[in-house]
N, C-alpha and C positions, 0 to 999 in steps of 0.2 A: 380492246383494252386500252387504257390510258398508258402513255409512256412516261417514264420517270428519268429525269436528268441525274447524272452522277456528280457532276461538278457544279460549282457556284459561280454565277456571273457577277460582274461588278454591281449591278442593280440589286442582285440578291444579297450580296455582302452588306450593302448599305441598309437594306431592310432589317438586318439583324441588329441595327442600332449599336448600342454600347457592348453587345455581345461579340466576343472575339472568335468563338468557335461555332462551327456548324452544328445543328442539332444532332445528338447522339443517335446511332442507328436504332437503338431501342425506342427512343422517343418517336422517330419517324415511323417505325414499324407498328408500334402499339397505339400511339396517340394521334398521329397525323394521317397516315395512310388510310385507315378506315373511313375518314371523313372525305377522302378523295376518290372513292370508288366511282365507277362509271355511273351507278345508280344515284349516288349522292350528288355528283356533278350535274347530271341531267336534271335533277330535281331543282337545283338552285341557280344554275348558270345564268339563265335569262333574268332572274330576279336581281342578281348582282348588277347586271348591266342596266336594268331599268332604274335601280336605285342610284347608280352612278350618274345616269343621264339626268335624273331629277335633281340630284345634288349639284351637279355642275351647272345646270340651267339656273338653279337658285343662286349659286355663287356669282354667276354673271349678272343676273337680275339685280342683286344687291350691291354690285360693284366691288365685290371681294376679289374677283379675278376679272381680267379683261375679256371682253366678248370674243375677240379673235383667239385667245387662249382656249376659251370654252369651245369654240368651233372646232379647233384641232383635236381636242380630247373627244368631242362628240362624234367626229368623223370616224375615229378608231372604234368608238362604242358601236356605231352603226355596222362597221365591218365585223365586229365580234358578234353582234346580234344576228347577222346574216349567216354565221357559221351553223346555226341551228340549236339543238338542245345541248350541245357540248362543244367546247372549243376544238378547232383543228390544230392548234398549237399544243406543245407538250406541257404536261402538268407534272410537277415534282413535289413530293412531300417535304423535300429539303427546304422549301419556302414556308413551311409551317402550316399553311392553310390555303384555301381557295382564293381569298382576296389578294394576297400577295402575288400569287401566280398571275392573276388578271392584271394587277397593277404593273407587274414586271413586264408583261407583254405590251402594255400601253407605253411604258417608258422606252422600251426597245423601238417602238414605232415613232415616237415624237420627241424623245429625249427627256432627261431628268428635269430640265428647266420648265418644260410644258407639262409633262405627265405627272411630275411631282406635285402639281397644284391641285390635282383632283381631290386629294384627301384633306384639303384645308377645312377647318371647322368641323371635323368629324373624327370619331374614333372607330376602331373595329368593334367596340362594344355596342354602340348604337347601330352600326351597320349590320352586325349579326342579328341583333334584336329585330331589325326591320326585315331582313331576309326571312327569319323564322316566322314572323307574322304573315308575310306574303305567301309563303309556300303552304303554311297551315291553313289560311283562309281558302286557298284554292282546293286543297284536299278536303276541307270541311264541306264545301259545296258539292264536290263529287260524291262524298259519302252520303250527304242528304239526298242526292238524286237517286242513289242506289236504294236507300230506304224507301223512298217514294215509289220506285219501280216495284219493289216487293209489296208495298201496301196496296198498290193497284192490282197486282196479281191476286192477292187474297180477297179483295173486294169482288173481282170478277168470279173467282172460285166460289165465293159465298153466294152470289146471285144464281149460280148454276146448281146450288145444293140447298135451296130453301126447303125442299121436301125431304131432305135426308135426315129422318128422325133417328136418334140414337140415344143411348144412355149417357147422361152426364155423370161425373164422378167427384166425390169429395173424399179425402183420405185414400184415394185410389179404390174406393168402394162405390158401387152403383148408388146414385143419389136420386136424380129426377130426369125425366126425358127432356132432351133439348133437340136442336137440329145442328147439323154440321155447320150450317150458315151462322147460327147463333154463336157457336164456338169461334169461328173465324172472325166474327164481329167483335168478340171479346179481345182476341189477340190484336186485331186492327186498332182497337181503341187504345191498347197499351202502346202500340207502335206510333200512334198519333202523339202520345205524350213523349215517347222516346225522341221522336223528330223534334218536338218543341224544345226539349232540353238542348239539343244540339244547335237549333236555330237561335236560341237565346245566347249561346256562347259566341255568336258572331259579334255581338255588341262589345264584348270584352276583348275579342281577338282583333277586330279590324280598327285598331288605333295605331297611330304613327309614333314610333319611338325615335325616329331620325331627328337628330338635333340635341339629343340628350348628352352627346359626347361620351367621355369615358364614364361619367356619373355626375359631373359638376357643371353641365351645360358648357357654354363657350362665351368668350368675350366678343366674338365676331357677331355682327348684326345680321344673323340669319333670319330667314322667313320660313318658319316651320309649317305655316298654313298653306304656303305655296306648294311645298313638296307633298303635303298631305293630299292636296287636290290632284296633283300629277300622278300619284301612286294609288289613288282610289280609296284612301282611308276615309273613314267617317269623321274622325277627329284626331287630335294629338293626344299622346300620353302627357298628362299635365306636369309631371314632376320629373326632373332629369335623372334622379336616382331610380325612380320607378321605371323609367324608360329602359334601363339596361339590366336591372336586377330582377325584374318580374316576369315569370313564365307561368303564372297561376292560370292563365287561360288554357294552357295545355292540360293542367290538372282538371279543369272544368270539362274540357272536351273528353278526356279519357274517362272521367267519372261517368259522363253521359254515355259513352261507348260501353262501359262496363254494364250499366243498367240495360242498355239495348241488347247486349250479348245475353244477359240473363233472360230477357223476354224471349229471345229466339231459342235459347237452349231449353227453356221450359216447354216450348212448342215441340222441339225435337223429341223430348221425352215422351210426350203424348203420342207423336207419330210413330215412334219406335214400338211403344206398347201396342198401339192399335194395329200395327202392321204384323204382329205376331199371329200365327194360325189360331191361337186360342181366342183372340178377339176377331181378327179378320175384317175390321172396319175399313181399313185403307190398304192400298197396295201401291208401292212405288214403281215407277217405270223402270224397265230393264237398264236403260242408260245411266241410271243413278244407283244401281244395285251392284252387288258383287256376289259371286257364287262361292261354294266351298270346294276345296281341292279333294276332299274325301267324302263329304256328305251330299249326295245328289239332290236332295230335296231343298237345299238352302237357297233363299233369296234374301240376302242381308241388305238392310237399308243403310248402305255405306255412307252416303252423304250426311245423313242425320247423325250418325255416330261421329263422323269427322268434325261436324259443327260443334258437338259437345266438347271435343278435345280442343278445338280452336278457342272456344269461349274461356276455357281455363287459362290459356296463354294470354288472352286479352286482359283478363283480371290480373294476371301476373305482371304484365307490363305496366298496367295502371298502378299496382301496388309498388312496383319498383320506382316509378316516377315519384310517388308520394314519399317513399323512404329516401330517395335522393335529395328531395327538396326539404326534408325535415331537418330543422335546426341549422339550415344554411344562413349565414349572416345576411342581413338586409342590405346587400351590396352586390356588385358584380363578382361572381366566382365561376370557376369552371363547372361546378355542380349545376348552377342555374342554366348555364349555356348548354350543358350536356343533357339537360332534361328532355330535349326534343328527340334524343336518340332512342328513347322508349316509345315515343309517339309513333314512329314509322312502322315498326313491327306490330304494334297494337292496331294501327290502321289497316295494315296488310291482312291481318287475321280477321278483323270484323268485316272487311271487304269480301274476303273469302267466304265467310259465313253467309253473308247476304246473297252472294251469287249462287252458292250451293242451295240455299233455302228456296230461292226463286226458281231455279231449274227443277228442283225436286217437287215443289208444290204445283207448279204450272201443269204437270202431267200426272199428278197423283190420281189414282182411281178410287172412288168411294163405293164400297159394296153396301148399297142402301138396304137391300133385303136382309142381309145378314145383320146389319146394325139394328134394324127395326125389330127383327125376331128376338135378338138378344135383349133388347129393351123391354119387350113384352114378357120375357121369362125371368129376368133377374131381380125382380121386386122394386125396380126404380120407380114404378108407377104407384106404389101403395100409399104415398103421401096424399095423392088425390083421393084414394079410397077413404082415408081418414077424414079428409075434407068433406066427402060425400056423407059420411056418417054424421058429421057436425050439422051440415045443411039439412039433411032429410030426416035424421033421427033425433035432432035437437040435443045431441050429446055435447059435453064440453070437449074442446080439442084434446085435452089431456086424457080424458076417458077414451075418446076415439083412437088416440095414439096408442094407448095401452092395449086395446083390443087388437088393433092391426099388428102391433109388435108381437103379441102372443101368437097370432095367426101365422106370421112369417116364421117364427121360431118353430111352430108345430110342423109347417110344411117343409122347412129346411131339414129338420130332424128326420122326416120321412122321405127325403130326397124328391120332393115335389117342387113345382115351379109356381110363379105368380099366376099363370093361367089356370091353375088348379083351384084357386080360391073360389068358393061359392057361398051361397046364403047359409047352407047348413053349418059349415065350419065357423062362419062368423057368429051365427046365433049360439052355437055351442059354447064358444069362448066368451061371448058377451054375458050369457047367463051364468057361467062359472065365475067371472070376475065381478059382475055388478048385479047379477040376478035380473037382467033386463033382456027381454026378447025383442029382436029387431024386426022391422017390416021390410028391409031392403030386399030387392029381388036380384036374381042372377043377371038379368039384363042391365040393371043399374050397376052392378059390380063390374061387369064386362066393359061397360062404357067408361067407368072410372079408371079401369086398368088398361084401356086402349092407349098405347104410347103416342100415337098420332094425334088423337083427340086431346090427350093430356098436353102435349107440347103446343098444339094449335090454339088451345083455349086461353093461354097466358098472354093477354093482350095489353097488360099494364106497361108503363114505361120500363124498358129494360127486359121485357118478357121475351118468350120464345116463339110467339105466334108469327107466322110468315110476314104479315103486314107490319108488325112491330119491328121485326128484324130488318125489313126493307127500310123502315124509317131510320133505324140505327145506322144502316149502311149509307143512307143518303146523307146523314149528318157527317159521317166519317169521310165520305167522298167529297163533300163540299169543303171540309177542312183540308183534304188532300189537294184539291184544286187551288185553294188559297196558298198552301205551302209551296206548290209548284210555281205559282205566280211570283211568290216572294224570291225564290231562287233565281228566276228569270230576271227579276228586277235588280237583284244584287249583281248578277253576271253582266247585265246591261250597263250598270254603273261602272264596273271595273273596265269594261270594254271602252266606254266613253272616256274614262281617265287615260287608258292606254293610247287612244287616238289623240287626245290632247297632248300627251307627253311626246309622241312622235311628231306631231305638228309643230310643237315648240322647238324640238331638236332640228327639224328641217329648216325652220325659219332662220335659225342662227347659222347653221352650216351653209345654207344657200348664199349668205352674204360674203363668204370668204373662200 
């Protein structure tokens, strides 16, 4: 746990500026302390240091501070960076926030005359905006990698189940035969779009607001392009007000996360239904299930249910962010700065969903025989019977549809299955409706009603035939490979910027 100072040192008193009193206990407890939790500090600590390094290097490069001053500040920055994910010195909410704690440590090491120059030509407003973008882009890349891991899991599962014929559903009613691979291909296609939305958010996220000042820029001759390069940003935020007051990229990301969560929770709904004994198409592994304390027969798909709950929270955090930002003046406000507080729990829950879905689907068991037998019996094949009547009996589709619909109605009323359809019942209903005797044979009927032949015969683009599903999966997998390469490219650029930053720091420090 982090330690908190009770008293105020001289440097701390100075940072209170014109304010004569320390922050009220209620202020530190409610507003400041939550931003200084161990989790929050670990998330942003190194980003603050990197930004300070880049800013000081820029100040020295532009002649705003002396190089030897920069070297002394940067030596302390190196020491702070070596502490790891959090500082070894004490952090106090009485200093209002993270930056003042870090600056106070710097001043303790080198004095006010030197350490006090670090913040020249900068505001906390543009500093915070820069920290937010750096930690967000890192989180965005990690989220994208999790999505892609799950996408690859589904692709591999689909390849293993190209022969798993089952009933498809519309309105939760049996519709037409598909394969489990075809279903997974559909979900994977949606996840491809979900990833693309998040990947596009990179363009609005990875922009450098440092140099915007409090909102009105600065009279100092700063070089924003230089800090942009050192910090791995693609470009600068062009307007100083926009630098500090805009957090719309967070709304963009959380909106994309909400859509992603919806894709995943729709899948959990299917899995939960298909895992019931009444369906019995899938069975989750024991390691992701939970039993009942009273009912010995129960094997509950625990992870799928939890994902559904998490998805509701994801949407709630996204909605809260929208409501926080609604009607906020187009200027720097606490509301805009606080917007990111909704992002982290939103990210935590979508991360949890993706990990649970991956571990659940990786070992899911498909009961292929059960699924095929159900598809043969539940009338999902009769659309193809109507198609057969059109092709072989030269009926209009509407007439064929009417005949088959009445056949299904008759069999249902008499508690019979699709496998009980024969030429006799078809003829009887055809003659009753249209006065037309059919020539279709029982063999033709059974071929039309075979769920395997039905699914395998749909070879058009988007169809359920194994070779077509293989083509779909190939397209999806190629997109996935490109997406993985893009993440690697972006991570490499950030690593290159980090190396340049450290190189420039060492170059100055080594002189003094």
